[in-house]
TORKOL-4160 file (C-alpha; in steps of 0.2 Angstrom, whole numbers, padded with zeros to 4 digits, m for minus):
286
<pt num="1" X="m0077" Y="m0006" Z="m0024"/>
<pt num="2" X="m0061" Y="0002" Z="m0019"/>
<pt num="3" X="m0058" Y="0005" Z="0000"/>
<pt num="4" X="m0050" Y="0022" Z="m0002"/>
<pt num="5" X="m0047" Y="0036" Z="m0013"/>
<pt num="6" X="m0029" Y="0038" Z="m0016"/>
<pt num="7" X="m0017" Y="0049" Z="m0026"/>
<pt num="8" X="0000" Y="0042" Z="m0032"/>
<pt num="9" X="0011" Y="0057" Z="m0032"/>
<pt num="10" X="0025" Y="0048" Z="m0041"/>
<pt num="11" X="0025" Y="0034" Z="m0054"/>
<pt num="12" X="0037" Y="0032" Z="m0069"/>
<pt num="13" X="0024" Y="0027" Z="m0081"/>
<pt num="14" X="0035" Y="0031" Z="m0096"/>
<pt num="15" X="0046" Y="0016" Z="m0091"/>
<pt num="16" X="0048" Y="0004" Z="m0105"/>
<pt num="17" X="0040" Y="m0010" Z="m0094"/>
<pt num="18" X="0023" Y="m0002" Z="m0096"/>
<pt num="19" X="0023" Y="0000" Z="m0115"/>
<pt num="20" X="0013" Y="m0016" Z="m0119"/>
<pt num="21" X="m0001" Y="m0015" Z="m0106"/>
<pt num="22" X="m0002" Y="0003" Z="m0099"/>
<pt num="23" X="m0021" Y="0003" Z="m0100"/>
<pt num="24" X="m0022" Y="m0013" Z="m0089"/>
<pt num="25" X="m0010" Y="m0005" Z="m0077"/>
<pt num="26" X="m0021" Y="0011" Z="m0076"/>
<pt num="27" X="m0037" Y="0000" Z="m0074"/>
<pt num="28" X="m0030" Y="m0009" Z="m0059"/>
<pt num="29" X="m0024" Y="0007" Z="m0052"/>
<pt num="30" X="m0042" Y="0014" Z="m0053"/>
<pt num="31" X="m0048" Y="m0003" Z="m0045"/>
<pt num="32" X="m0036" Y="0001" Z="m0030"/>
<pt num="33" X="m0045" Y="0018" Z="m0028"/>
<pt num="34" X="m0032" Y="0029" Z="m0036"/>
<pt num="35" X="m0041" Y="0045" Z="m0043"/>
<pt num="36" X="m0025" Y="0054" Z="m0049"/>
<pt num="37" X="m0008" Y="0048" Z="m0054"/>
<pt num="38" X="0007" Y="0060" Z="m0056"/>
<pt num="39" X="0019" Y="0054" Z="m0069"/>
<pt num="40" X="0037" Y="0058" Z="m0065"/>
<pt num="41" X="0048" Y="0068" Z="m0077"/>
<pt num="42" X="0066" Y="0065" Z="m0074"/>
<pt num="43" X="0075" Y="0073" Z="m0089"/>
<pt num="44" X="0071" Y="0085" Z="m0103"/>
<pt num="45" X="0067" Y="0071" Z="m0115"/>
<pt num="46" X="0057" Y="0060" Z="m0102"/>
<pt num="47" X="0047" Y="0076" Z="m0096"/>
<pt num="48" X="0042" Y="0079" Z="m0114"/>
<pt num="49" X="0037" Y="0061" Z="m0116"/>
<pt num="50" X="0027" Y="0062" Z="m0100"/>
<pt num="51" X="0017" Y="0077" Z="m0107"/>
<pt num="52" X="0012" Y="0067" Z="m0122"/>
<pt num="53" X="0008" Y="0051" Z="m0112"/>
<pt num="54" X="m0004" Y="0060" Z="m0100"/>
<pt num="55" X="m0014" Y="0069" Z="m0114"/>
<pt num="56" X="m0023" Y="0052" Z="m0117"/>
<pt num="57" X="m0029" Y="0052" Z="m0099"/>
<pt num="58" X="m0035" Y="0069" Z="m0094"/>
<pt num="59" X="m0041" Y="0072" Z="m0076"/>
<pt num="60" X="m0033" Y="0055" Z="m0071"/>
<pt num="61" X="m0014" Y="0057" Z="m0076"/>
<pt num="62" X="m0003" Y="0073" Z="m0073"/>
<pt num="63" X="0015" Y="0075" Z="m0074"/>
<pt num="64" X="0031" Y="0084" Z="m0067"/>
<pt num="65" X="0045" Y="0091" Z="m0078"/>
<pt num="66" X="0062" Y="0093" Z="m0072"/>
<pt num="67" X="0080" Y="0086" Z="m0072"/>
<pt num="68" X="0085" Y="0072" Z="m0060"/>
<pt num="69" X="0102" Y="0073" Z="m0051"/>
<pt num="70" X="0108" Y="0058" Z="m0061"/>
<pt num="71" X="0105" Y="0068" Z="m0077"/>
<pt num="72" X="0112" Y="0084" Z="m0071"/>
<pt num="73" X="0127" Y="0082" Z="m0081"/>
<pt num="74" X="0117" Y="0083" Z="m0097"/>
<pt num="75" X="0110" Y="0100" Z="m0093"/>
<pt num="76" X="0114" Y="0112" Z="m0107"/>
<pt num="77" X="0110" Y="0130" Z="m0112"/>
<pt num="78" X="0092" Y="0125" Z="m0119"/>
<pt num="79" X="0087" Y="0114" Z="m0104"/>
<pt num="80" X="0080" Y="0128" Z="m0093"/>
<pt num="81" X="0069" Y="0135" Z="m0107"/>
<pt num="82" X="0063" Y="0118" Z="m0111"/>
<pt num="83" X="0058" Y="0114" Z="m0093"/>
<pt num="84" X="0050" Y="0131" Z="m0092"/>
<pt num="85" X="0039" Y="0128" Z="m0107"/>
<pt num="86" X="0033" Y="0112" Z="m0101"/>
<pt num="87" X="0028" Y="0120" Z="m0085"/>
<pt num="88" X="0015" Y="0130" Z="m0095"/>
<pt num="89" X="0006" Y="0114" Z="m0099"/>
<pt num="90" X="m0010" Y="0113" Z="m0088"/>
<pt num="91" X="m0006" Y="0095" Z="m0084"/>
<pt num="92" X="0011" Y="0099" Z="m0077"/>
<pt num="93" X="0009" Y="0101" Z="m0059"/>
<pt num="94" X="0027" Y="0102" Z="m0052"/>
<pt num="95" X="0045" Y="0106" Z="m0055"/>
<pt num="96" X="0055" Y="0090" Z="m0054"/>
<pt num="97" X="0060" Y="0077" Z="m0051"/>
<pt num="98" X="0075" Y="0087" Z="m0046"/>
<pt num="99" X="0087" Y="0087" Z="m0031"/>
<pt num="100" X="0104" Y="0079" Z="m0025"/>
<pt num="101" X="0110" Y="0061" Z="m0025"/>
<pt num="102" X="0127" Y="0059" Z="m0016"/>
<pt num="103" X="0124" Y="0040" Z="m0015"/>
<pt num="104" X="0127" Y="0036" Z="m0033"/>
<pt num="105" X="0135" Y="0052" Z="m0039"/>
<pt num="106" X="0130" Y="0049" Z="m0058"/>
<pt num="107" X="0133" Y="0067" Z="m0060"/>
<pt num="108" X="0147" Y="0077" Z="m0051"/>
<pt num="109" X="0141" Y="0084" Z="m0035"/>
<pt num="110" X="0145" Y="0103" Z="m0039"/>
<pt num="111" X="0135" Y="0100" Z="m0056"/>
<pt num="112" X="0121" Y="0093" Z="m0046"/>
<pt num="113" X="0120" Y="0108" Z="m0034"/>
<pt num="114" X="0120" Y="0120" Z="m0048"/>
<pt num="115" X="0107" Y="0112" Z="m0058"/>
<pt num="116" X="0096" Y="0109" Z="m0043"/>
<pt num="117" X="0097" Y="0127" Z="m0038"/>
<pt num="118" X="0092" Y="0133" Z="m0055"/>
<pt num="119" X="0076" Y="0122" Z="m0054"/>
<pt num="120" X="0072" Y="0128" Z="m0036"/>
<pt num="121" X="0074" Y="0146" Z="m0043"/>
<pt num="122" X="0062" Y="0142" Z="m0058"/>
<pt num="123" X="0049" Y="0134" Z="m0045"/>
<pt num="124" X="0050" Y="0150" Z="m0035"/>
<pt num="125" X="0048" Y="0161" Z="m0050"/>
<pt num="126" X="0033" Y="0151" Z="m0057"/>
<pt num="127" X="0026" Y="0148" Z="m0039"/>
<pt num="128" X="0025" Y="0129" Z="m0044"/>
<pt num="129" X="0028" Y="0115" Z="m0031"/>
<pt num="130" X="0044" Y="0106" Z="m0030"/>
<pt num="131" X="0046" Y="0087" Z="m0032"/>
<pt num="132" X="0062" Y="0083" Z="m0024"/>
<pt num="133" X="0074" Y="0068" Z="m0024"/>
<pt num="134" X="0087" Y="0067" Z="m0010"/>
<pt num="135" X="0099" Y="0053" Z="m0006"/>
<pt num="136" X="0113" Y="0055" Z="0007"/>
<pt num="137" X="0114" Y="0074" Z="0003"/>
<pt num="138" X="0103" Y="0080" Z="0017"/>
<pt num="139" X="0114" Y="0095" Z="0023"/>
<pt num="140" X="0117" Y="0101" Z="0005"/>
<pt num="141" X="0098" Y="0100" Z="0002"/>
<pt num="142" X="0094" Y="0110" Z="0017"/>
<pt num="143" X="0106" Y="0123" Z="0012"/>
<pt num="144" X="0099" Y="0125" Z="m0006"/>
<pt num="145" X="0081" Y="0126" Z="0000"/>
<pt num="146" X="0085" Y="0137" Z="0014"/>
<pt num="147" X="0093" Y="0149" Z="0002"/>
<pt num="148" X="0075" Y="0151" Z="m0006"/>
<pt num="149" X="0069" Y="0158" Z="0010"/>
<pt num="150" X="0051" Y="0161" Z="0013"/>
<pt num="151" X="0048" Y="0161" Z="m0006"/>
<pt num="152" X="0050" Y="0142" Z="m0007"/>
<pt num="153" X="0034" Y="0135" Z="m0014"/>
<pt num="154" X="0025" Y="0119" Z="m0008"/>
<pt num="155" X="0039" Y="0106" Z="m0008"/>
<pt num="156" X="0039" Y="0087" Z="m0006"/>
<pt num="157" X="0054" Y="0076" Z="m0002"/>
<pt num="158" X="0048" Y="0061" Z="m0013"/>
<pt num="159" X="0052" Y="0043" Z="m0009"/>
<pt num="160" X="0059" Y="0048" Z="0008"/>
<pt num="161" X="0072" Y="0035" Z="0014"/>
<pt num="162" X="0081" Y="0045" Z="0027"/>
<pt num="163" X="0082" Y="0046" Z="0046"/>
<pt num="164" X="0069" Y="0053" Z="0059"/>
<pt num="165" X="0081" Y="0068" Z="0062"/>
<pt num="166" X="0082" Y="0072" Z="0044"/>
<pt num="167" X="0063" Y="0071" Z="0042"/>
<pt num="168" X="0060" Y="0082" Z="0057"/>
<pt num="169" X="0072" Y="0095" Z="0049"/>
<pt num="170" X="0062" Y="0095" Z="0033"/>
<pt num="171" X="0045" Y="0096" Z="0042"/>
<pt num="172" X="0052" Y="0110" Z="0052"/>
<pt num="173" X="0055" Y="0119" Z="0036"/>
<pt num="174" X="0037" Y="0116" Z="0031"/>
<pt num="175" X="0040" Y="0102" Z="0018"/>
<pt num="176" X="0030" Y="0087" Z="0015"/>
<pt num="177" X="0037" Y="0069" Z="0015"/>
<pt num="178" X="0033" Y="0056" Z="0001"/>
<pt num="179" X="0032" Y="0038" Z="0007"/>
<pt num="180" X="0034" Y="0023" Z="m0004"/>
<pt num="181" X="0034" Y="0004" Z="m0002"/>
<pt num="182" X="0052" Y="0006" Z="0004"/>
<pt num="183" X="0043" Y="0006" Z="0021"/>
<pt num="184" X="0042" Y="m0013" Z="0022"/>
<pt num="185" X="0061" Y="m0016" Z="0023"/>
<pt num="186" X="0067" Y="m0001" Z="0033"/>
<pt num="187" X="0070" Y="m0008" Z="0050"/>
<pt num="188" X="0083" Y="0004" Z="0056"/>
<pt num="189" X="0081" Y="0012" Z="0074"/>
<pt num="190" X="0079" Y="0029" Z="0067"/>
<pt num="191" X="0071" Y="0026" Z="0050"/>
<pt num="192" X="0053" Y="0028" Z="0043"/>
<pt num="193" X="0045" Y="0014" Z="0052"/>
<pt num="194" X="0052" Y="0021" Z="0069"/>
<pt num="195" X="0046" Y="0039" Z="0064"/>
<pt num="196" X="0028" Y="0033" Z="0060"/>
<pt num="197" X="0027" Y="0023" Z="0076"/>
<pt num="198" X="0033" Y="0037" Z="0087"/>
<pt num="199" X="0023" Y="0050" Z="0078"/>
<pt num="200" X="0038" Y="0060" Z="0074"/>
<pt num="201" X="0034" Y="0058" Z="0055"/>
<pt num="202" X="0016" Y="0063" Z="0057"/>
<pt num="203" X="0002" Y="0057" Z="0044"/>
<pt num="204" X="m0003" Y="0075" Z="0043"/>
<pt num="205" X="0012" Y="0080" Z="0033"/>
<pt num="206" X="0013" Y="0064" Z="0022"/>
<pt num="207" X="0009" Y="0061" Z="0004"/>
<pt num="208" X="0009" Y="0043" Z="m0004"/>
<pt num="209" X="0017" Y="0036" Z="m0020"/>
<pt num="210" X="0023" Y="0020" Z="m0028"/>
<pt num="211" X="0038" Y="0026" Z="m0038"/>
<pt num="212" X="0032" Y="0012" Z="m0049"/>
<pt num="213" X="0040" Y="0002" Z="m0057"/>
<pt num="214" X="0052" Y="0003" Z="m0042"/>
<pt num="215" X="0050" Y="0002" Z="m0023"/>
<pt num="216" X="0039" Y="m0013" Z="m0023"/>
<pt num="217" X="0031" Y="m0016" Z="m0005"/>
<pt num="218" X="0034" Y="m0034" Z="m0001"/>
<pt num="219" X="0019" Y="m0036" Z="0011"/>
<pt num="220" X="0020" Y="m0055" Z="0014"/>
<pt num="221" X="0039" Y="m0054" Z="0019"/>
<pt num="222" X="0043" Y="m0065" Z="0034"/>
<pt num="223" X="0052" Y="m0050" Z="0043"/>
<pt num="224" X="0036" Y="m0039" Z="0043"/>
<pt num="225" X="0029" Y="m0041" Z="0061"/>
<pt num="226" X="0013" Y="m0052" Z="0062"/>
<pt num="227" X="0002" Y="m0038" Z="0069"/>
<pt num="228" X="0007" Y="m0027" Z="0054"/>
<pt num="229" X="0003" Y="m0040" Z="0041"/>
<pt num="230" X="m0014" Y="m0044" Z="0049"/>
<pt num="231" X="m0019" Y="m0027" Z="0045"/>
<pt num="232" X="m0017" Y="m0029" Z="0026"/>
<pt num="233" X="m0035" Y="m0031" Z="0019"/>
<pt num="234" X="m0040" Y="m0045" Z="0007"/>
<pt num="235" X="m0045" Y="m0032" Z="m0006"/>
<pt num="236" X="m0028" Y="m0025" Z="m0006"/>
<pt num="237" X="m0019" Y="m0042" Z="m0007"/>
<pt num="238" X="m0030" Y="m0047" Z="m0022"/>
<pt num="239" X="m0023" Y="m0032" Z="m0032"/>
<pt num="240" X="m0006" Y="m0033" Z="m0025"/>
<pt num="241" X="m0002" Y="m0049" Z="m0035"/>
<pt num="242" X="0000" Y="m0039" Z="m0050"/>
<pt num="243" X="0015" Y="m0030" Z="m0043"/>
<pt num="244" X="0032" Y="m0037" Z="m0040"/>
<pt num="245" X="0051" Y="m0033" Z="m0038"/>
<pt num="246" X="0052" Y="m0034" Z="m0057"/>
<pt num="247" X="0038" Y="m0021" Z="m0060"/>
<pt num="248" X="0029" Y="m0012" Z="m0046"/>
<pt num="249" X="0012" Y="m0005" Z="m0051"/>
<pt num="250" X="0002" Y="0010" Z="m0045"/>
<pt num="251" X="m0011" Y="m0002" Z="m0038"/>
<pt num="252" X="0001" Y="m0006" Z="m0024"/>
<pt num="253" X="m0002" Y="0011" Z="m0017"/>
<pt num="254" X="m0017" Y="0003" Z="m0007"/>
<pt num="255" X="m0003" Y="m0008" Z="0002"/>
<pt num="256" X="0008" Y="0007" Z="0005"/>
<pt num="257" X="m0007" Y="0016" Z="0013"/>
<pt num="258" X="m0011" Y="0001" Z="0024"/>
<pt num="259" X="0007" Y="m0001" Z="0029"/>
<pt num="260" X="0009" Y="0017" Z="0034"/>
<pt num="261" X="m0008" Y="0016" Z="0044"/>
<pt num="262" X="m0002" Y="0000" Z="0053"/>
<pt num="263" X="0015" Y="0007" Z="0058"/>
<pt num="264" X="0007" Y="0023" Z="0064"/>
<pt num="265" X="m0007" Y="0015" Z="0073"/>
<pt num="266" X="m0020" Y="0024" Z="0063"/>
<pt num="267" X="m0035" Y="0020" Z="0052"/>
<pt num="268" X="m0030" Y="0017" Z="0034"/>
<pt num="269" X="m0046" Y="0027" Z="0029"/>
<pt num="270" X="m0040" Y="0042" Z="0038"/>
<pt num="271" X="m0022" Y="0040" Z="0031"/>
<pt num="272" X="m0030" Y="0039" Z="0013"/>
<pt num="273" X="m0041" Y="0054" Z="0017"/>
<pt num="274" X="m0027" Y="0065" Z="0024"/>
<pt num="275" X="m0013" Y="0061" Z="0011"/>
<pt num="276" X="m0026" Y="0063" Z="m0003"/>
<pt num="277" X="m0031" Y="0080" Z="0003"/>
<pt num="278" X="m0013" Y="0085" Z="0005"/>
<pt num="279" X="m0008" Y="0079" Z="m0013"/>
<pt num="280" X="m0023" Y="0088" Z="m0020"/>
<pt num="281" X="m0019" Y="0104" Z="m0011"/>
<pt num="282" X="0000" Y="0104" Z="m0015"/>
<pt num="283" X="m0002" Y="0100" Z="m0033"/>
<pt num="284" X="m0019" Y="0109" Z="m0036"/>
<pt num="285" X="m0027" Y="0093" Z="m0043"/>
<pt num="286" X="m0045" Y="0098" Z="m0041"/>
């Protein structure tokens, strides 16, 4: 019996590593308490593949459709129409993953800005939520989103890895913060752990995600304080063994929930309830 009801707002289930055993992966996710999973579309092609994938699991899997900043350089005349058409699919719950990544710069920064702005504009016109990726591009991100003004739809900065100051700015703008297993290793003075401990990154504005197969939470790491480790439940540990750095799975979301709760000094049941309500509200998942 699962301890929580959870929603994973971002899992890359179209990743080749899931090809052979996706049904087992989904069964373990359900055992961990996941009631909904959003499959992330990161390019025109992958978004189309996501649409096909989720058809087989109605009411459990949903998808997003967009172009990731890494793929912004491949944007062409037909891309916008293609993403727009996918948004009409009832299983498509957000525009994205889109945004800015000035850490890796796989696409030129000016191209990233232009492609991101087009997708923000699409979300505004369709009144669809935005699923956003931001790495080392906080100021530019704020500029693009501020330009949308009060028309900005519900927006999640997914897989947040920034500073408390950056989080506070996003929260001030009315955005939500998506947290992943990255949390276990962020020991900076002004990062996610610090923000949860101080309450400056409030549970009330969070949604949870695994970003599987990435962002594995290493819950048994020596550097995690004992008092935090002691709050991971045996039920969560039992399922956690199916995830690893080689391939994280949605079932590790229970560990993310318990880590968030432990650092914030809150009950994990409460964290699960609030973040699940937030996800269902933002993405209209009822």
